[in-house]
C-alpha positions, 0 to 999 in steps of 0.5 A, a space after each residue: 319158428 315153423 311157418 304154418 302152411 297157408 289154407 285157403 277157405 272158399 265160401 260162395 255168398 248169396 242171400 245169407 245175411 242172417 248167417 254169414 256173421 256166424 260162419 265168419 266168426 267160427 272162421 277168423 278165430 280158427 286155431 289154425 291162423 295161416 288161412 285165406 278166407 276168400 268170400 265170393 258175393 255171387 251178386 246177392 241182392 240182400 246185404 251179404 256183400 256189404 257184410 263181406 266187405 266189413 269182414 275184410 276191413 276187419 281182418 286182412 286174411 279175408 278177401 272179397 270178390 263181387 261178381 254177377 250171379 252165376 250160381 254156387 259152382 261159378 262162384 266157387 270157381 272164382 274162388 279157385 282162380 285166386 286161391 294161393 293156399 297150398 291146401 284148399 277147403 270149402 264151407 257154405 256160408 249158412 254153415 259153421 265149424 269148430 274153431 280147430 277144424 281146419 288144424 284138425 284137417 291139416 293134421 289129419 292129412 299131413 300126419 297120414 301123408 294123404 292128399 285129401 282129409 275128411 271130417 264128420 259133421 252133424 246136422 242142425 235144423 233151423 227152427 221157426 224162432 231161428 233157434 238151431 236144433 241138433 238133429 238126433 242123427 249123428 255120423 259115426 266117428 271113426 279114423 281111417 286112411 285108405 288109398 284113393 281108389 278104395 276111397 271112391 268105392 267108399 264115397 259112392 257106398 256111403 253117399 258122402 261125396 261132399 266138398 265142405 267136410 274136406 281139405 284138399 291138397 293143391 296137387 288134386 285140384 290144380 285145374 280142376 273146376 266145378 261144371 257150371 252146367 250142373 246145379 244139383 249134385 255139383 259137389 258130388 261130381 267135383 269130389 269124386 273127380 278130385 279123388 279120382 285124380 288122387 288115384 292117378 297119383 297113387 294117393 291116400 285119403 284120411 278119414 277122422 269123422 269126429 263132427 267138426 263141421 256144423 251143417 244148417 238145414 234151412 227151412 227153405 233149402 234147395 231140397 225143398 224147392 220146386 223143379 227148374 229145367 236145370 234140375 234135370 242136369 242131375 241125370 247126366 251128372 249121375 252118368 258121368 260119375 258112373 263113368 268114373 266109377 267104372 274105371 277106378 271102382 268097378 265093384 261100386 257101379 251097381 251102387 252108382 247105378 242105384 243113385 241114377 235110378 234115385 235121381 229119377 225118383 227125386 225129379 219126378 217127385 219134384 215135378 209132381 209138386 207142380 203136375 202141370 209144369 214141364 210135361 215135355 221134360 217129365 215125358 223124356 225122363 220117364 222114356 229115359 228111365 224106361 230105357 234104363 229099367 233092365 239095367 236097373 233091375 238087373 243090379 243087385 238090389 233087395 226085394 223092396 227096391 225091386 218092387 219100387 223100380 217096378 212101381 215107378 216103371 209102370 206108373 210114377 203117379 201110383 209109386 208117388 202116392 204109395 210113397 206119401 202114405 209110407 212116409 205118413 205112416 212112418 212119420 218121415 217128412 221128406 222123400 
């Protein structure tokens, strides 16, 4: 009998007592049995840590580590330090997966001699009555295997630089940890760095975008939160990604620059929710945006994009007000 390769699945846990059992049920019943489920209790103040321990009592494949709160990157890093698998995956504790997800990811990776495999996902919205509603948007299902250099290009263009819908060979993440200085976009940077390591090795990444991962959009998700000073680290994170893209996929630099300019829009919009908070940070963000404005304007953007950049440059408040009117007309609920 051939022994299955060990897959480590890392889960950062914080204030998810309502969701963790559903997530764990989807993992312990995986068709790929040789898994190591690593739950990192990141100092959760609710019953999440107790529930983690109960799962460890039920299933010997579950490992639990309790730590002081340090954020999702810190929790994932602790998981990476103790993971024993030849392959590593990540899942968020409020999400869940199909029971064959990790077998599917493994076979997609190994059958195509790849270093990373990718599955698709669908989005669920948490309703007021706690029912899960499948959102109308679904990813396009496709299969493809490409070299890691072109994969960087694809990840940047499609903005799908996520870690939780992937399985990584130990080869590409050995010694690679999340940057704990970032609290916004940390997944994106980690993913791009892993693919860049794959490019150094001349490896491939295999996509089979059937929606095997189920992503929960919570009512109080991070996308709806108010601004905190650490959110501003999104700008240097985007700059770091641009430097990686310049080296490996220069044709995607303009798109990476557009993502940087979008980050300025995003942060200013967050600040607009509390207009009198952090005036120094707001001024610094606008100063840096205006410094980079010629670079943004000269990129290959469509006319509407250039108008948006110009309005934001002239007066971000007017830009935000017009954006709200536009979204109201279009029925768009969030920026």
